[in-house]
VEXKOL-668804 format. One record per atom (N, C-alpha, C): x, y, z. Coordinates in steps of 0.02 Angstrom, whole numbers, padded with zeros to 5 digits, always signed. Layout:
XYZ...
REM end
This chain:
+00282+00480+01139+00309+00413+01152+00384+00419+01158+00426+00384+01190+00490+00400+01205+00524+00364+01150+00580+00394+01127+00613+00350+01076+00670+00309+01108+00657+00243+01076+00698+00204+01105+00775+00200+01104+00800+00235+01061+00881+00242+01041+00877+00304+00992+00935+00337+01013+00950+00387+00974+00975+00362+00898+00974+00412+00853+00983+00384+00792+01062+00372+00780+01082+00312+00766+01145+00290+00738+01159+00312+00661+01104+00313+00633+01124+00316+00555+01117+00403+00559+01163+00430+00497+01147+00501+00493+01086+00527+00464+01040+00565+00474+00980+00596+00454+00998+00656+00414+00970+00669+00354+00966+00719+00317+00889+00742+00291+00888+00815+00301+00810+00832+00273+00833+00866+00208+00783+00834+00173+00790+00847+00080+00729+00885+00077+00742+00953+00041+00681+00985+00021+00670+00979-00047+00611+00952-00057+00594+00931-00137+00529+00988-00154+00515+00990-00207+00448+01021-00242+00375+00966-00223+00328+01002-00200+00259+00975-00198+00239+00947-00266+00223+00888-00253+00198+00863-00324+00121+00883-00313+00108+00915-00360+00040+00961-00376-00016+00912-00409-00017+00843-00429-00056+00812-00463-00097+00789-00436-00173+00797-00455-00244+00778-00412-00234+00713-00398-00203+00672-00430-00223+00607-00411-00166+00579-00358-00191+00568-00301-00121+00569-00245-00101+00485-00255-00107+00441-00288-00087+00378-00291-00018+00387-00337-00021+00448-00387+00028+00448-00438+00086+00492-00394+00075+00528-00344+00121+00587-00329+00189+00541-00299+00242+00551-00333+00287+00530-00313+00308+00457-00329+00266+00417-00358+00276+00366-00373+00268+00340-00447+00234+00378-00473+00235+00375-00559+00246+00435-00583+00276+00408-00648+00311+00468-00706+00238+00512-00730+00242+00580-00720+00189+00621-00744+00179+00626-00818+00114+00632-00842+00108+00639-00905+00148+00689-00943+00162+00690-01006+00180+00757-01024+00143+00826-01012+00081+00814-01007+00029+00858-01019+00026+00882-00931+00038+00848-00884+00052+00867-00818+00106+00904-00808+00148+00875-00839+00225+00911-00837+00229+00978-00863+00188+00989-00915+00204+01051-00959+00148+01096-00911+00093+01088-00877+00033+01118-00857+00061+01145-00798+00090+01087-00750+00107+01113-00676+00177+01130-00669+00228+01108-00701+00283+01109-00684+00327+01156-00722+00304+01163-00786+00340+01218-00840+00330+01295-00821+00272+01335-00796+00268+01379-00788+00314+01410-00730+00341+01368-00679+00376+01377-00638+00475+01379-00665+00453+01349-00718+00543+01329-00748+00544+01395-00793+00494+01426-00816+00498+01485-00868+00499+01528-00823+00474+01535-00767+00494+01604-00731+00552+01587-00672+00587+01540-00678+00645+01530-00640+00630+01538-00558+00555+01510-00552+00536+01510-00478+00536+01443-00448+00562+01419-00395+00555+01348-00367+00590+01303-00404+00549+01285-00465+00592+01215-00491+00657+01241-00520+00711+01205-00526+00769+01220-00569+00780+01158-00629+00751+01173-00684+00774+01145-00740+00720+01062-00727+00669+01083-00705+00644+00995-00712+00606+00990-00619+00574+00928-00634+00542+00909-00574+00575+00819-00569+00635+00825-00565+00677+00769-00566+00642+00729-00510+00621+00731-00446+00597+00704-00400+00520+00673-00405+00502+00674-00468+00425+00662-00471+00422+00583-00459+00482+00538-00465+00474+00472-00446+00513+00456-00390+00531+00491-00349+00581+00475-00286+00562+00411-00243+00490+00398-00261+00460+00335-00212+00442+00291-00259+00450+00284-00325+00430+00222-00369+00489+00172-00354+00438+00118-00351+00476+00046-00342+00508+00027-00413+00576+00026-00435+00586+00015-00493+00629-00066-00477+00575-00109-00476+00583-00177-00458+00647-00199-00383+00616-00173-00350+00638-00173-00276+00684-00137-00258+00682-00064-00291+00746-00016-00283+00718+00049-00297+00739+00090-00245+00724+00163-00252+00776+00197-00281+00767+00234-00337+00811+00280-00374+00804+00351-00376+00824+00390-00306+00801+00435-00290+00849+00499-00312+00830+00573-00315+00842+00629-00338+00862+00666-00283+00915+00703-00274+00938+00755-00216+00933+00823-00263+00890+00853-00239+00906+00932-00267+00943+00975-00238+00966+01045-00242+00998+01066-00312+01062+01016-00334+01098+00998-00281+01174+00947-00294+01159+00920-00228+01190+00860-00228+01192+00799-00185+01226+00827-00125+01189+00845-00073+01229+00872-00012+01249+00940+00000+01264+00971-00060+01299+01037-00040+01372+01039-00018+01400+01075-00018+01465+01087+00006+01474+01063+00089+01423+01092+00114+01429+01082+00185+01398+01024+00213+01362+00982+00168+01330+00916+00195+01335+00871+00149+01408+00868+00126+01427+00814+00082+01410+00743+00106+01376+00689+00072+01359+00636+00092+01419+00590+00062+01461+00552+00107+01511+00502+00095+01481+00449+00038+01523+00428-00007+01505+00368-00037+01487+00296-00013+01525+00296+00059+01509+00232+00090+01456+00235+00146+01436+00301+00162+01371+00305+00199+01304+00280+00178+01264+00235+00238+01209+00230+00226+01169+00278+00275+01117+00323+00241+01098+00358+00288+01021+00376+00269+00999+00399+00297+00907+00418+00309+00902+00474+00271+00840+00477+00233+00819+00548+00209+00759+00561+00225+00742+00634+00254+00666+00639+00275+00663+00695+00224+00601+00680+00189+00580+00732+00119+00518+00776+00155+00536+00833+00130+00513+00903+00139+00486+00941+00077+00418+00952+00087+00404+00996+00020+00418+01071+00031+00450+01103-00043+00471+01159-00026+00404+01212-00014+00414+01269+00005+00376+01330+00014+00381+01372-00050+00358+01331-00092+00358+01365-00175+00316+01439-00169+00336+01473-00201+00316+01547-00217+00247+01553-00266+00263+01503-00304+00215+01522-00369+00153+01465-00344+00166+01416-00319+00108+01360-00298+00084+01359-00240+00105+01407-00199+00092+01396-00106+00010+01375-00112-00031+01408-00155-00113+01407-00129-00129+01325-00156-00089+01315-00200-00114+01249-00240-00086+01187-00172-00017+01201-00162+00014+01151-00116-00024+01163-00047-00052+01229-00021-00079+01227+00042-00155+01178+00036-00182+01192-00021-00238+01159-00031-00238+01088-00027-00194+01061-00049-00177+00994-00067-00150+00965-00002-00116+01010+00055-00088+00983+00099-00019+00967+00111+00004+01002+00044+00083+00978+00040+00132+01045+00054+00119+01093+00098+00152+01152+00096+00188+01146+00167+00274+01146+00153+00310+01136+00221+00284+01074+00257+00279+01014+00218+00249+00951+00248+00314+00893+00244+00311+00848+00289+00358+00787+00286+00312+00748+00242+00346+00722+00180+00290+00672+00156+00333+00605+00153+00390+00603+00162+00408+00527+00161+00486+00512+00196+00492+00458+00201+00563+00430+00242+00591+00380+00197+00666+00388+00185+00691+00335+00162+00766+00301+00209+00770+00235+00211+00820+00236+00260+00868+00176+00219+00947+00187+00230+00988+00146+00206+01007+00152+00142+01011+00236+00119+01012+00252+00054+01085+00283+00031+01106+00255-00009+01170+00244-00036+01196+00298-00095+01238+00333-00102+01246+00372-00156+01265+00322-00223+01244+00342-00291+01257+00309-00326+01289+00353-00396+01340+00359-00389+01375+00420-00425+01393+00396-00493+01380+00442-00543+01386+00420-00620+01407+00497-00643+01445+00484-00702+01463+00546-00739+01430+00542-00798+01404+00595-00819+01385+00611-00884+01427+00636-00929+01406+00656-00982+01464+00702-01033+01472+00744-01024+01444+00797-00968+01465+00860-00948+01501+00855-00883+01525+00794-00867+01543+00785-00795+01534+00799-00739+01451+00793-00748+01403+00798-00683+01401+00731-00654+01387+00738-00584+01380+00690-00556+01301+00655-00534+01288+00620-00584+01214+00595-00577+01207+00539-00641+01148+00503-00621+01126+00449-00670+01067+00471-00718+01066+00452-00781+01003+00468-00799+00953+00404-00810+00879+00427-00800+00830+00373-00787+00835+00348-00866+00833+00293-00855+00830+00248-00929+00753+00229-00941+00694+00232-00907+00622+00207-00909+00590+00249-00917+00593+00307-00932+00550+00369-00944+00504+00351-00993+00430+00375-00991+00398+00355-01046+00410+00391-01111+00401+00353-01173+00413+00392-01227+00389+00450-01242+00324+00467-01234+00282+00537-01234+00321+00601-01192+00329+00569-01122+00365+00619-01086+00443+00625-01109+00478+00579-01114+00540+00588-01145+00556+00643-01208+00498+00622-01252+00493+00660-01312+00478+00740-01291+00431+00751-01256+00418+00822-01215+00493+00856-01198+00520+00823-01152+00588+00835-01121+00637+00857-01169+00642+00823-01215+00689+00822-01288+00659+00892-01330+00609+00901-01323+00582+00974-01372+00591+01017-01315+00608+01014-01275+00604+01077-01217+00669+01074-01183+00708+01062-01200+00785+01037-01175+00824+01115-01159+00888+01095-01118+00924+01152-01104+00964+01186-01170+00971+01136-01209+01015+01133-01267+00969+01190-01316+00895+01204-01317+00858+01237-01364+00851+01296-01325+00832+01296-01266+00801+01336-01216+00851+01376-01164+00908+01345-01167+00953+01390-01109+00942+01371-01051+00935+01414-01007+00921+01422-00935+00857+01395-00924+00801+01408-00961+00735+01385-00962+00720+01332-00991+00768+01284-01008+00754+01233-01033+00743+01173-00974+00731+01121-00986+00734+01068-00947+00780+01001-00962+00823+00984-00899+00860+00928-00911+00817+00861-00928+00858+00804-00946+00825+00735-00938+00829+00717-00872+00783+00674-00841+00778+00656-00766+00821+00625-00763+00848+00616-00699+00907+00610-00661+00903+00572-00595+00938+00534-00564+00950+00519-00489+01021+00513-00463+01024+00525-00408+01079+00520-00376+01101+00461-00323+01044+00426-00285+01058+00378-00241+01005+00321-00262+01029+00257-00212+00978+00203-00222+00966+00177-00135+00897+00150-00134+00894+00111-00069+00845+00065-00081+00845+00001-00043+00788-00046-00051+00719-00016-00048+00668-00031-00085+00623-00018-00084+00570-00035-00014+00585-00072+00002+00572-00097+00077+00579-00052+00133+00640-00007+00104+00655+00053+00154+00628+00123+00147+00576+00119+00101+00546+00183+00086+00483+00188+00106+00457+00253+00135+00379+00266+00166+00369+00323+00144+00318+00319+00101+00283+00381+00069+00215+00383+00114+00231+00439+00153+00164+00442+00188+00096+00472+00165+00036+00423+00186-00027+00438+00149-00061+00502+00178-00027+00534+00238-00047+00592+00269+00010+00632+00289+00037+00670+00233+00098+00714+00259+00098+00750+00324+00153+00757+00350+00158+00791+00421+00173+00858+00414+00113+00908+00446+00110+00980+00441+00174+01011+00453+00192+01063+00443+00249+01112+00485+00320+01091+00502+00329+01061+00445+00398+01029+00444+00450+01053+00462+00465+01111+00446+00536+01157+00474+00539+01160+00555+00493+01161+00572+00496+01182+00653+00498+01111+00684+00476+01065+00657+00488+00987+00678+00551+00977+00667+00585+00978+00603+00653+00955+00611+00713+00989+00636+00707+01058+00623+00757+01104+00660+00731+01136+00717+00780+01157+00768+00769+01195+00833+00728+01254+00806+00707+01275+00861+00652+01342+00844+00692+01396+00834+00755+01411+00835+00783+01461+00798+00820+01447+00741+00813+01399+00719+00845+01378+00662+00786+01365+00601+00730+01353+00619+00675+01334+00581+00643+01378+00519+00675+01433+00517+00658+01476+00458+00696+01463+00389+00671+01502+00342+00708+01491+00275+00769+01480+00274+00806+01521+00312+00881+01525+00300+00919+01477+00319+00884+01430+00358+00920+01357+00384+00952+01320+00316+00906+01325+00264+00926+01290+00205+00981+01325+00153+00981+01390+00163+01032+01431+00124+01018+01424+00050+01094+01401+00014+01075+01386-00063+01051+01306-00076+01069+01274-00019+01068+01202-00032+00988+01166-00008+00980+01128-00040+00912+01085-00022+00917+01012+00015+00989+01006+00050+00998+00945+00078+01028+00962+00149+01014+00958+00199+01052+00973+00265+01042+00907+00312+01096+00904+00333+01106+00863+00387+01066+00859+00459+01024+00845+00484+00996+00848+00554+01050+00832+00600+01090+00877+00617+01128+00878+00656+01106+00890+00749+01055+00936+00747+01051+00957+00827+00993+00910+00840+00982+00864+00887+00933+00840+00914+00887+00786+00857+00930+00751+00824+00888+00710+00773+00825+00681+00799+00837+00646+00860+00776+00613+00902+00717+00665+00883+00707+00726+00899+00655+00765+00896+00604+00735+00825+00658+00728+00770+00611+00703+00710+00577+00628+00720+00612+00606+00756+00588+00542+00754+00537+00534+00800+00536+00581+00859+00470+00586+00908+00415+00613+00865+00433+00654+00818+00375+00688+00789+00342+00642+00732+00387+00603+00702+00342+00548+00674+00305+00491+00705+00341+00464+00760+00306+00417+00802+00239+00451+00817+00242+00508+00849+00175+00556+00871+00132+00562+00813+00140+00568+00757+00096+00580+00707+00065+00506+00664+00113+00456+00662+00088+00384+00635+00064+00346+00690+00082+00354+00758+00058+00312+00804-00017+00293+00799-00050+00228+00785-00124+00219+00793-00146+00221+00705-00093+00221+00672-00107+00223+00596-00086+00152+00561-00107+00164+00494-00090+00082+00470-00017+00082+00439+00012+00136+00446+00090+00135+00419+00133+00149+00475+00109+00146+00535+00156+00143+00605+00192+00082+00598+00165+00008+00594+00219-00032+00599+00276-00039+00556+00262-00008+00471+00324-00002+00438+00367+00046+00463+00337+00101+00499+00374+00153+00520+00414+00121+00584+00399+00094+00623+00428+00058+00677+00486+00014+00638+00479-00033+00596+00527-00057+00580+00588-00011+00548+00578+00038+00508+00628+00076+00478+00661+00114+00550+00630+00149+00595+00641+00175+00652+00702+00121+00683+00703+00070+00681+00750+00009+00710+00813+00020+00674+00792+00028+00602+00871+00025+00571+00905+00076+00584+00859+00143+00596+00890+00210+00593+00926+00196+00669+00904+00174+00720+00926+00189+00782+00960+00119+00813+01005+00089+00762+01029+00016+00790+01068+00035+00847
REM end
């Protein structure tokens, strides 16, 4: 299907961890139980592989009273792809190629996949006591917060976990979590010569600068004829004004 217009809104690929919870309706939309957090993500934190001090993106698609509050790992935009405060941007979320949980991620269809799109995202800068640019989530369930407190960076150093934080917001109506993730994300988002791991460098947020319409076409092709296509068509119009 042809793209009606080229994107006028900046598009960024955001590499996040695969949500390995067996209940698909909870993935990225509900806080994990502390037992899930400990079982699934704690081993990666301890081994310093994949996760960096926690799974902040676990609720990147949760509806907070009409608003999305999303996290960008490991830092917002990186030095080479900084997102201006006044920009409204589109995020295309790609699951990481986790070295520890590759088999699990592949089994769940979450290895190097596009799992969702959000449009009209704006950075929401906050400064905590350490002068870091994020806002802490204030509605974490008590049992999970207690777990995070007991395993904090203060007590465990680099192998501890942060409180859960976020960097940007967008209207929940502009958020689409795919019921079937799109496989082979890297090659669909980046040109062939760039789609290996080195394209990410040390950052997990990259502006899609070369032919972003390729991404639009890939999502079009995958969603056409599905129940999610009408919403995607609406979001596409906002990206390609």
